[in-house]
C-alpha angles and dihedrals in degrees: 000000000000119000113251092237094049092079093059124080110251117221114204122190113209111214117222104265128208100222137043091232091056091047091048091050092048091049091051091046091052090047094050094044096044102039094085095039107036105241129197112223124206121195115220092234091054093046097049097048119089104232117233093356123151110223124208122195111224127197137165113238140167110276113255106136111019114146093231112073089207094058121137118264089257122039142180114269113202116197090344095308122110114229094354115186109229131200114213126189123225111249093024126111123234129185121203103200114199118220108206093318109184116246088240090069109055108187118219144156109255147178088218118100090205108031117197090110097117088260096299089137093052114150108213107170108109093357128119123179101025113174092036120177136166107023097330123125137226114216118201122189098187108229122218088242095057115124119250092252129042131153141222109225148158114257091218107039136047122251104356093133137037146211132329109196109204117207136175120247 
């Protein structure tokens, strides 16, 4: 009599292993266990990566070149540009990777053109990780229903971020 679980595809996640011998043993183990049942394997590196995502590096720097003359004394710098205006495409994935962002400056996607509202303007649809600090990341899968204009802002201070123009593919 067949085992009830044998009819289902088994997914095995291989953990990243420190030595070649351990990896060889794990590969053989997966092969032996999966041969009769037809397993799907998922490598940890493949699983943790966000496929086809555009990643932006975000830092907090002293304001010297922000496009808004009323910007805060420190601002978000995205890919080495203060207050850069970004164009995002609906259906695409974007990662905003913080680089030692102080806890005092939580980065989030917002409907507010100024921020500093304690996060009241937080845009949540398609977003994970809003209010990121330290080396955390905000991931934004731009939904089809997103407005044409959003912003990246600090929840605590006015005008640290700038515009996110949202377009259709």
